[in-house]
KEKE-3310 file (N, C-alpha, C; in steps of 0.2 Angstrom, whole numbers, plus 5000, padded with zeros to 4 digits):
npx = (5138:5128:5115:5108:5095:5089:5094:5087:5074:5075:5076:5064:5055:5058:5059:5072:5088:5100:5115:5129:5139:5153:5160:5164:5174:5182:5173:5161:5149:5148:5145:5133:5126:5125:5118:5106:5102:5110:5118:5130:5145:5154:5170:5184:5201:5217:5235:5242:5237:5243:5248:5248:5232:5215:5205:5210:5208:5196:5198:5202:5214:5224:5222:5210:5201:5200:5194:5182:5176:5175:5167:5155:5152:5149:5138:5129:5128:5121:5109:5102:5090:5077:5068:5060:5067:5073:5090:5106:5113:5103:5095:5104:5103:5090:5084:5090:5086:5072:5057:5049:5034:5033:5032:5027:5025:5024:5017:5004:5001:4986:4981:4975:4981:4984:4983:4990:4999:5007:5021:5033:5048:5066:5074:5069:5065:5054:5036:5029:5025:5016:5006:4999:4985:4980:4985:4981:4969:4969:4973:4986:4997:5006:5018:5025:5039:5045:5050:5051:5050:5034:5024:5012)
npy = (4719:4720:4726:4725:4726:4737:4748:4746:4748:4762:4767:4763:4769:4783:4785:4787:4786:4775:4772:4762:4761:4753:4743:4731:4716:4710:4707:4704:4709:4722:4719:4712:4723:4731:4722:4723:4736:4747:4762:4768:4764:4764:4761:4757:4759:4752:4751:4742:4730:4728:4739:4752:4758:4763:4758:4748:4734:4732:4737:4737:4729:4733:4723:4717:4727:4729:4716:4717:4728:4723:4712:4719:4725:4714:4710:4721:4720:4708:4711:4716:4723:4722:4718:4704:4693:4681:4676:4678:4666:4657:4658:4652:4639:4635:4625:4613:4613:4614:4605:4593:4586:4568:4552:4539:4526:4515:4523:4522:4528:4536:4533:4539:4553:4551:4552:4541:4537:4548:4557:4568:4574:4579:4584:4602:4605:4602:4600:4610:4605:4613:4613:4602:4599:4603:4593:4581:4569:4572:4565:4555:4558:4551:4537:4535:4532:4525:4538:4547:4564:4572:4577:4587)
npz = (4741:4730:4720:4707:4702:4708:4700:4689:4694:4697:4684:4678:4686:4685:4672:4666:4658:4665:4674:4680:4694:4698:4710:4712:4712:4697:4681:4678:4685:4680:4666:4667:4672:4660:4652:4659:4656:4659:4653:4655:4662:4677:4682:4692:4687:4686:4683:4690:4701:4713:4718:4731:4738:4740:4732:4724:4724:4718:4706:4688:4679:4664:4654:4658:4658:4644:4641:4647:4640:4627:4630:4634:4622:4614:4621:4619:4605:4604:4608:4597:4585:4589:4581:4575:4564:4553:4556:4548:4550:4553:4541:4533:4538:4536:4527:4532:4546:4546:4543:4533:4525:4523:4516:4527:4524:4510:4497:4485:4468:4467:4480:4495:4504:4521:4539:4543:4533:4531:4537:4547:4543:4543:4528:4527:4514:4506:4507:4519:4536:4541:4532:4533:4536:4524:4515:4519:4514:4501:4484:4480:4466:4461:4464:4480:4490:4506:4517:4507:4501:4501:4487:4480)
capx = (5131:5126:5108:5107:5088:5088:5095:5081:5068:5076:5075:5057:5051:5059:5060:5078:5094:5104:5122:5131:5146:5154:5165:5165:5180:5180:5170:5154:5143:5147:5142:5126:5122:5123:5112:5099:5100:5115:5121:5136:5148:5160:5174:5191:5206:5224:5240:5244:5232:5247:5250:5244:5226:5209:5201:5214:5205:5190:5201:5203:5220:5222:5219:5203:5197:5199:5190:5176:5173:5174:5161:5150:5150:5146:5131:5125:5126:5117:5102:5099:5086:5071:5063:5061:5068:5079:5097:5110:5115:5096:5093:5109:5102:5083:5082:5092:5083:5065:5055:5044:5030:5036:5029:5030:5024:5024:5010:5004:4997:4978:4980:4973:4985:4981:4988:4993:5004:5011:5025:5037:5055:5070:5075:5063:5065:5047:5030:5029:5020:5010:5001:4997:4978:4978:4987:4976:4963:4971:4975:4993:4997:5012:5020:5030:5043:5045:5054:5051:5046:5028:5022:5005)
capy = (4720:4722:4726:4728:4727:4744:4752:4745:4752:4769:4768:4762:4774:4790:4786:4790:4782:4773:4769:4758:4763:4746:4742:4723:4713:4706:4711:4701:4713:4727:4716:4711:4730:4733:4718:4726:4743:4753:4765:4770:4760:4767:4755:4759:4756:4753:4748:4736:4730:4727:4746:4754:4762:4760:4754:4743:4727:4733:4740:4733:4730:4735:4717:4716:4732:4727:4711:4720:4732:4718:4708:4723:4726:4708:4710:4726:4718:4703:4714:4717:4729:4721:4716:4697:4690:4676:4679:4675:4659:4654:4657:4647:4632:4633:4618:4608:4613:4613:4598:4592:4580:4563:4546:4534:4519:4516:4526:4521:4533:4535:4532:4545:4554:4550:4553:4534:4536:4554:4559:4574:4573:4584:4592:4606:4607:4600:4603:4611:4602:4618:4612:4595:4598:4604:4588:4575:4568:4573:4559:4554:4558:4546:4533:4538:4527:4527:4543:4552:4570:4572:4582:4586)
capz = (4741:4723:4719:4700:4701:4710:4694:4685:4697:4696:4677:4677:4690:4683:4665:4664:4657:4671:4674:4686:4697:4700:4715:4714:4709:4691:4676:4677:4687:4675:4660:4669:4672:4654:4650:4662:4653:4660:4647:4657:4668:4680:4685:4693:4683:4688:4679:4694:4707:4719:4720:4736:4737:4743:4727:4720:4724:4714:4700:4683:4675:4656:4650:4661:4655:4637:4640:4649:4635:4622:4632:4634:4615:4612:4624:4615:4598:4604:4609:4590:4584:4592:4575:4574:4558:4553:4556:4542:4551:4553:4534:4530:4540:4536:4524:4537:4552:4545:4542:4527:4525:4520:4516:4532:4521:4503:4495:4478:4464:4468:4487:4498:4510:4528:4545:4544:4528:4531:4543:4546:4544:4539:4528:4525:4507:4503:4509:4526:4541:4542:4527:4535:4535:4516:4511:4521:4510:4494:4481:4477:4459:4459:4469:4485:4494:4513:4518:4501:4502:4497:4482:4478)
cpx = (5129:5118:5106:5099:5086:5089:5089:5075:5069:5074:5068:5053:5052:5059:5066:5083:5098:5111:5124:5138:5148:5160:5166:5172:5178:5176:5162:5148:5142:5144:5135:5122:5120:5118:5106:5098:5105:5118:5128:5139:5154:5164:5181:5196:5213:5229:5243:5240:5236:5249:5245:5238:5220:5205:5204:5211:5199:5192:5202:5210:5219:5219:5212:5199:5195:5194:5183:5172:5171:5167:5155:5147:5147:5139:5127:5123:5121:5110:5098:5095:5079:5066:5065:5061:5073:5086:5100:5111:5108:5094:5098:5106:5094:5081:5084:5088:5075:5063:5050:5039:5033:5031:5032:5028:5024:5017:5010:5000:4990:4977:4978:4978:4981:4986:4992:4999:5009:5015:5029:5044:5059:5072:5069:5063:5058:5041:5030:5024:5015:5005:4998:4989:4976:4980:4983:4970:4964:4973:4982:4993:5002:5013:5025:5033:5043:5051:5055:5047:5040:5027:5015:5003)
cpy = (4724:4721:4729:4730:4734:4749:4751:4748:4759:4771:4768:4768:4781:4791:4789:4784:4781:4771:4765:4760:4756:4746:4735:4721:4709:4711:4709:4705:4719:4725:4715:4718:4732:4729:4720:4733:4748:4755:4768:4766:4764:4762:4758:4755:4757:4749:4742:4736:4729:4734:4748:4759:4759:4756:4749:4736:4727:4736:4735:4734:4731:4729:4716:4721:4731:4721:4713:4724:4727:4714:4712:4724:4720:4708:4715:4724:4712:4705:4715:4723:4728:4718:4708:4695:4685:4679:4676:4668:4655:4653:4652:4639:4630:4626:4612:4607:4612:4606:4598:4586:4575:4557:4541:4527:4520:4518:4525:4527:4531:4534:4539:4546:4554:4551:4546:4534:4542:4555:4566:4572:4579:4581:4595:4609:4605:4603:4604:4608:4607:4617:4605:4594:4599:4597:4581:4575:4569:4566:4560:4554:4554:4542:4537:4532:4530:4533:4548:4558:4570:4578:4581:4590)
cpz = (4735:4723:4712:4699:4703:4704:4690:4687:4696:4689:4675:4680:4688:4676:4662:4662:4664:4669:4680:4688:4701:4704:4717:4710:4702:4686:4675:4679:4682:4669:4661:4669:4665:4651:4653:4660:4655:4654:4649:4663:4670:4684:4686:4689:4686:4683:4683:4700:4714:4722:4726:4734:4739:4738:4723:4719:4719:4707:4695:4680:4668:4653:4652:4658:4648:4636:4642:4643:4629:4624:4632:4627:4612:4614:4620:4608:4598:4606:4602:4590:4587:4587:4574:4567:4558:4552:4550:4544:4551:4545:4531:4532:4539:4533:4529:4543:4552:4543:4536:4528:4520:4520:4522:4530:4514:4501:4487:4474:4465:4475:4489:4504:4516:4533:4546:4539:4528:4538:4542:4548:4541:4533:4526:4518:4503:4506:4517:4530:4542:4537:4528:4533:4527:4512:4513:4517:4503:4491:4478:4470:4456:4465:4474:4489:4501:4513:4512:4503:4498:4493:4481:4471)
residu = (ASP:VAL:ASN:LEU:ASN:ALA:MET:CYS:SER:ILE:ARG:ASP:GLU:PHE:GLY:VAL:GLU:VAL:GLY:TYR:SER:ASP:HIS:THR:GLN:GLY:ILE:GLU:VAL:ALA:ILE:ALA:ALA:VAL:ALA:LEU:GLY:ALA:THR:VAL:ILE:GLU:LYS:HIS:PHE:THR:LEU:ASP:ARG:GLN:LEU:PRO:GLY:PRO:ASP:GLN:LYS:ALA:SER:LEU:GLU:PRO:ASN:GLU:LEU:LYS:GLU:MET:VAL:LYS:SER:ILE:ARG:ASN:ILE:GLU:GLN:ALA:PHE:GLY:ASP:GLY:ILE:LYS:ARG:PRO:SER:PRO:SER:GLU:ILE:LYS:ASN:ILE:SER:VAL:ALA:ARG:LYS:SER:LEU:VAL:ALA:VAL:SER:ASN:ILE:CYS:LYS:GLY:ASP:ILE:PHE:THR:GLU:ASP:ASN:LEU:GLY:VAL:LYS:ARG:PRO:GLY:THR:GLY:ILE:SER:PRO:MET:GLN:TRP:ASP:GLU:VAL:ILE:GLY:LYS:VAL:ALA:LEU:ARG:ASN:PHE:SER:ILE:ASP:GLU:LEU:ILE:GLU:ILE)
# end
């Protein structure tokens, strides 16, 4: 009978940090509690779940405790600092992931750039599609082959 949203309600109503006392089997609920804002997790621990005791089924063995802590640390790291900026992996892939304006048909020097002769394709090493309106209507200063990055 888990109700993690009750933890969130208490946090929001009283403006306090919340924790979670977990009596479920496994590590998933504790990890979810951290993802929802729990700053403390209470979880039973045992060296051997086969030992007698009332909380043994809900207790973690050493390898499970290690995995829970590792997973919680990964979740905490994934939260980031709340400021949106490109991550190192995004920066590395910007030119591959972004797109550029290209010729979709042969364009001759002196032709006007139009919606019919321009398109958008990868890589993002040329003029950004965000500049589409600035390019439309301009005169080509040289010849462009199909799929060639546009320059103005």
